[in-house]
Backbone as a ProteinNet text record, in pm:
[ID]
protein_1_A
[PRIMARY]
MALEELRRHADDLTEKTGFRLDIEQEGVQVFVILREVLLPPGVYQVGSTDVLFITDAQYPLSAMDMFWTDLAVLRPDGSASQGAEILESYRGRQWRRFSWHRNGIWNPNGNPLLDHFEFMQARFAQEVAS
[TERTIARY]
470.1	461.7	459.9	539.7	546.9	410.8	341	210.9	109.2	117.9	29	53.4	180.3	212.9	165.3	181.7	132.7	-18.4	-89.4	-236	-275.3	-203.4	-230	-205	-94.9	-63.4	-167.5	-216	-318.7	-449.2	-485.5	-606.1	-593.3	-475.4	-449.8	-459.8	-401.2	-407.8	-552.9	-630.3	-771.5	-848.3	-822.3	-890.7	-858.1	-733.1	-691.2	-728.1	-736.6	-760.3	-898.8	-960.1	-1089.5	-1079.2	-957.8	-942.1	-941.7	-1019	-1023.3	-899.3	-848.8	-732.7	-737.3	-662.7	-648.6	-501	-472.6	-335.6	-334.8	-245	-233.1	-86.5	-63.3	74.5	94.8	211.3	250.5	397.7	426.9	564.5	609.9	726.9	775	723.6	667.6	615.7	478.6	455.9	327.2	279.2	155.7	96.5	-11.9	-1.6	-102.6	-171.6	-301.7	-376.7	-478.3	-456.2	-547.7	-650.9	-775.5	-884.5	-932.9	-945.5	-1005.8	-944.5	-812.5	-741.5	-767.4	-807.7	-835.9	-706.8	-712.1	-597.9	-624.5	-519.6	-540	-628.7	-727.8	-819.5	-747.7	-783.4	-733.2	-592.2	-524.6	-386	-379.8	-474.8	-476.1	-610	-614.6	-737.2	-845.7	-807.8	-904	-895.6	-1001.9	-1006.2	-962.5	-957.1	-914.3	-850.2	-779.6	-709.2	-687.6	-676.9	-622.7	-472.2	-412.2	-267.9	-211	-98.4	-29.6	101.4	120.9	249.9	299.9	429.1	487.2	589.3	577	674.7	706	765	796.2	777	811.3	789.8	874.3	967.1	1050.4	991.1	872.5	809.6	803.5	834.3	862.1	1010.9	1095.1	1238.2	1276.3	1206.7	1234.6	1168.2	1245.4	1192.3	1100.4	989.2	903.9	962.8	950.8	1002.5	904.1	878.2	787.7	644.2	554.2	415.3	359	246.8	186.2	41.6	-10	-148	-215.5	-343.4	-414	-344.3	-358.6	-296.2	-348.3	-471.7	-536.1	-483.6	-390.8	-335.1	-234.5	-289.5	-214	-249.2	-159.4	-187	-300.6	-362.9	-474.8	-440.2	-312.1	-273.1	-242.8	-261.6	-239.3	-99.5	-10.9	126.8	137.7	238.4	265.8	353.9	335.9	423.2	565.7	661.9	801.8	821.5	884.4	907.7	789.7	685.6	567	534	636.3	615.2	606.8	657.6	668.4	540.5	495.8	381.1	432.3	376.1	415.8	291.1	303.9	191.7	216.1	115.4	114.6	-27.3	-41.2	-171.3	-275.8	-232.7	-326	-375.3	-308.7	-348.2	-227.5	-244	-135.1	-144.9	-27.4	-14.1	83.1	63.7	158.2	254	382.8	482.3	526.4	509.4	561.5	695.2	798.8	935.1	988.8	927.1	966.4	1028.9	1142.6	1218.5	1234	1248.9	1270.4	1408.2	1416.9	1546.1	1597.4	1516.4	1554.6	1569.9	1587.8	1607.9	1473.4	1452.8	1333.3	1336.6	1227.7	1218.7	1118.5	1163.7	1072.8	989.6	1011.8	936.2	806.1	717.1	588.2	502.4	449.8	368.5	427.9	523.1	586.3	488.9	380.4	281.2	215.1	178	120.8	224.7	348.3	455.9	470.2	460.6	473.5	353.4	236	117.5	139.3	190.8	215.8	324.9	425.3	528.2	462.8	371.6	301.2	218.6	146.5	63.3	148.7	263.7	353.8	404.6	430.4	478.4	367.7	244.4	132.8	118.3	139.9	131.5	239.6	356.3	461.5	415.4	339.5	287.6	191.8	116.4	24.8	103.8	214.4	295.2	368.6	390.6	468.8	384.3
-131.8	-206.6	-113.2	-6.3	85.2	149.1	191	254.7	154.3	29.3	-74.4	-95.3	-96.8	-114	6.5	126.7	246.4	240	193.6	181.8	81.8	-28.5	-125.9	-62.4	9.8	77.5	185	254.1	356.7	293.2	178.7	109.1	70.6	24.4	-12.6	110.3	221.7	344.6	389.6	385.7	424.6	333.9	205.2	109.5	136.1	168.2	188.2	325	427.2	563.3	617.8	565.2	615.8	736.7	787.7	903.8	861.6	933.8	911.5	974.9	915.3	975.2	953.2	1036.8	1027.8	1014.6	941.1	928.2	983.3	1078.4	1141.4	1139.5	1105	1099.5	1206.6	1270.5	1370	1346.1	1288.7	1250.7	1144.8	1164.9	1067.2	1097.2	1217	1250	1187.4	1141.5	1085.1	1161.8	1210.1	1290.9	1209.7	1200	1133.3	1243	1259.2	1364.8	1300.5	1317.9	1268.9	1377.3	1339.5	1436.5	1450.9	1575.4	1611.7	1536.8	1543.8	1484.1	1570.3	1505.5	1577.8	1626	1748.3	1808.6	1810.6	1821.4	1827.9	1947.1	1926.7	2035.9	2151.7	2273.6	2394.1	2435.4	2358	2388.8	2476.5	2459.6	2533.7	2605	2696.6	2772.6	2687.6	2574.9	2483.8	2347.5	2270.3	2139.1	2024.6	2051.1	1946.6	2011.2	1930.7	1980	1867	1900.8	1804.9	1801.3	1685.9	1669.5	1609.4	1663	1615.5	1548.6	1427.1	1358.8	1349.6	1363.3	1351.9	1239.6	1153.8	1048.2	1043.6	934.8	924.4	780.9	757.8	627.1	517.1	552.4	452.7	408.5	459	420.1	268	208.2	261.2	283	266.8	283.7	428.5	521.8	664.8	711	772.2	819.9	939.6	939.2	1057.4	1150.4	1279.3	1379	1494	1547.6	1661.6	1621.5	1717.6	1703.3	1843.6	1854.2	1982.3	1980.9	2097.6	2109.2	2227.8	2244.7	2365.4	2487.8	2600.7	2724.3	2768.1	2730.4	2774.6	2705.1	2612.6	2545	2639	2725.7	2827.3	2817	2860.6	2865.1	2964	2954.6	3045.7	3194.2	3229.6	3371	3411	3316.9	3346.1	3318.1	3274.6	3244.5	3101	3079.3	2944.8	2869.8	2740.1	2656	2667.5	2641.9	2644.1	2542.3	2586.6	2499.6	2490.5	2571.8	2566.9	2703.3	2784.2	2920	2928.3	2828.6	2832.5	2779.4	2849	2805.7	2757.7	2648.1	2592.5	2551.3	2544.2	2504.5	2367.2	2281.5	2148.3	2116.8	2051.5	2003.4	2114.3	2233.8	2343.3	2413.6	2392.4	2463.4	2492.1	2586.1	2620.1	2535	2502.4	2420.3	2486.3	2462.5	2504.9	2388.3	2411.2	2305.2	2295.9	2179.8	2150.6	2082.1	2161	2113.1	2049.1	1939.5	1862	1734.6	1700.1	1588.9	1475.1	1357.5	1238.1	1243	1191.8	1176.9	1034.8	950.2	810.6	776.1	651	599.9	560	590.7	549.7	399	332.6	187.4	154.7	101.1	72.2	-54.8	-123.9	-246.7	-213.4	-309.1	-286.3	-193.2	-89.3	10.5	149.1	192	322.9	440.5	425.6	533.5	551.3	442.6	448.9	501.4	459.1	510	661.6	712.7	857.3	930.5	871.4	928.5	935.5	828.8	826.7	926.8	944.5	1046.7	1185	1212	1340.3	1358	1255.4	1262.8	1287.6	1221.7	1241.1	1385.3	1441.9	1580.1	1676.4	1650.1	1733	1719.7	1601.2	1579.9	1661.8	1676.4	1760	1904.9	1947.4	2085.1	2106.6	2002.9	2011.2	2029.2	1956.5	1958.8	2091.3	2165.1	2289.8	2411.2
-903	-778.8	-658.3	-661	-546.3	-519.2	-624.2	-605.4	-551.6	-595.6	-542.9	-394	-353.8	-212.6	-131.7	-186.3	-119	-101.5	-202.1	-191.8	-82.3	-72.4	35.2	171.5	183.1	309	340.1	237.9	256.3	305.5	248.5	294.6	441.5	480.4	619.4	709.7	668.3	747	763.7	655.7	661.5	756.4	748	835.3	982.3	1012	1151.3	1207.5	1121	1170.9	1137.1	1032.8	988.3	897.3	874.1	787.1	640.6	562.2	418.2	356.8	249.6	183.6	34.4	-35.3	-180.1	-212.6	-319.4	-369.7	-510.9	-535.5	-666.5	-707.6	-833.1	-882.7	-988.1	-981.7	-1081.5	-1110.7	-1225.6	-1257.1	-1158.9	-1098.3	-1000.7	-860.3	-838	-705.6	-684.5	-561.6	-522.7	-400.6	-407.8	-302.6	-232.5	-103	-21.1	59	36.1	102.8	196.4	325.4	427.2	452.3	457.1	467.7	612.1	655.1	783.1	902	911.1	1023.8	1147.7	1255.8	1379.6	1443.4	1496.2	1564.6	1715.2	1794.8	1939.8	1976.3	2060.5	2096.6	2164.2	2122	2186	2148.8	2065.2	2029.9	1904.8	1816.3	1690.6	1674.1	1579.5	1553.5	1489.2	1433	1369.1	1436	1425.2	1488.5	1400.2	1268.2	1175.7	1053.5	977	859.5	761.4	635.3	539.6	563.5	543.6	561.4	433.4	391.1	271.9	311.2	261	267.8	124.7	104.2	-29.7	-29.6	-128.7	-149.6	-298.7	-342.8	-485.7	-532.8	-657.3	-718.8	-655.5	-569.5	-501.7	-367.6	-331.3	-205.7	-197.9	-85.9	47	75.8	-25	-1	24.7	-40.1	-19.1	109.4	195.1	323.2	303.8	374.8	380.3	484.8	458	549.9	550	665.2	680.5	647.2	664.6	622.4	606.8	540.3	509.1	554.4	595	642	572.7	603.9	561	619.7	554.6	601.3	738.2	770.9	894.7	1020.3	1005.8	1123.5	1188.8	1273.1	1346.3	1493.7	1578	1721.9	1748.3	1865.2	1895.8	1882	1904.2	1890.9	1746.3	1651.4	1509.8	1461	1548.5	1507.9	1455.2	1375.8	1324.5	1424.1	1429.6	1512	1460.2	1549.5	1507.6	1395.9	1288	1173.6	1078.6	1101.2	1015.4	956	936.8	887.4	734.6	665.1	518.8	452.9	347.8	268	132.8	83.4	-46.3	-123.1	-255.1	-341	-400.8	-385.4	-446.9	-487.6	-599.4	-646.5	-651.3	-692.8	-714.7	-588.8	-477.5	-355.8	-268.5	-177.3	-85.5	40.1	94.6	213.8	309.9	438.4	541.7	564.2	539.4	555.4	701.1	759.1	892.5	873.4	886.2	863	990.2	1027.4	1143.6	1089.8	1140.4	1083.1	1182.9	1127.5	1209.9	1274.6	1393.2	1458.1	1442.1	1386.2	1368.1	1221.5	1196.9	1061.3	1002	876	802.2	786	819.7	806.3	695.9	581.3	471.7	493	602.9	631	702.4	707.1	772.8	689.9	755	685.7	712	628.3	650	642.9	567.7	560.5	697.3	760.3	894.2	993.4	978.5	1065.2	1051.7	927.8	907.8	969.3	958.9	1022.9	1174	1232.5	1376.8	1415.7	1329.8	1351.2	1358.1	1263.4	1261.6	1388.5	1428.4	1548.4	1672.7	1679.9	1794.3	1797.8	1681.8	1677.5	1721	1679.9	1726.3	1878.1	1932.1	2077.3	2149.1	2088.6	2147.5	2156.1	2058.1	2057	2174.8	2209.5	2322.8	2452	2463.4	2585.8	2606.2	2498	2512.8	2544.2
[MASK]
++++++++++++++++++++++++++++++++++++++++++++++++++++++++++++++++++++++++++++++++++++++++++++++++++++++++++++++++++++++++++++++++++

């Protein structure tokens, strides 16, 4: 049931944002990979990136935390954003972990996948402001 609900939420996210995504499961972990997500202009060396969200078989009850991008998501001077210095491997490729955490409570109601996407977008917007 959890994977079915995640797929419904993914369809809603795709409809609202236009970004294509894939859902892959490995054991209890579930990987949501958004393809070619646009980044704020001039903030990073690249204009778009794949983004990885990780959840588990308990979705939407299990809170999503952090997100991962392509390794090339670096500031124009080649430095990593604060909290994005660590590289990790998932699904046969390396990812840049953005260790940015929620200051609020995870809400499993509505569409938590879309909420996590909006959390990520808000964090990228903070990078623009700094």
